N, C-alpha and C positions, 0 to 999 in steps of 0.2 A: 866226437861224442859229447853229449850233454848229460848233466846230472839232474835228476828229477826227484823231488821229495813228495811222497804220496802217503795217504792215510788209508789203512785197510782195517776191516773188522778184526777183532781179536781172534776169532776162530779161524779166519782165513790166514792170518799171520801164523798162527800155530801150525796149520796144515802145510803152509809153505816151508816153514822152518823144519818140520819133521819129515818132509818129503824130498826137498831139493837141497843138495849140498850147498853150503854157504857161499862158496866161490862161484856158483852157477845161478844164483837167485836173479841177478840183474838180467842175464841172458834169457832165463826162463820167462821172466815178466815181460821183457821186450818182445820176445817171440809171441807170447800170448796176446799182447796188445796189438801187434802187427796183424795177427790172424783176425782179431775182432774188427780192426779198422778196415781191413780188406773186405770183410763180410758187409760192413756198413756201406762202403763205397760201391760194392756190387749192387746192393739193395737200392741205393740212391740212383745209380745209373739205370737200373731196370725201371724205377719209378719215372725217371725223366723220359725214357723211351716210351713207356706206356702213355704218358701225358702228351708226348709229341704225336702219337698216333690217334689221339682222341680228336676226331674231326669237329665235333660240336664245340669243344673247348677252343680249338684253333679258329673256328669261325667267329666265336665270341671275342677272342683276342684281336682278330682283324677288325671287327666292328669297333672295338675300343680304340684301336690305333688310328682310326679315321676321325675320332672325336677331337676337335680343336680345343685343347685345354688352355692354350696360351691366352685366349681372350677372357678367361674366367677371372673374376676379381678375387683377390686374396681375402679370406674371411678375417 
């Protein structure tokens, strides 16, 4: 387990302190962050899948892969 120091808005702090028992704050915040991270990872995964199925994008990427940039002079 690691310790993390965070800053939250005063009203959010008050809501946490008045709602969550003091010995459960860390678990509550950890669980909430995990849910949010999972949502973001799912969203990112879906975006990658959509991009991979974009055939025009894939064709453009293949065209760029064929460009020989090794012979370009550095600016």
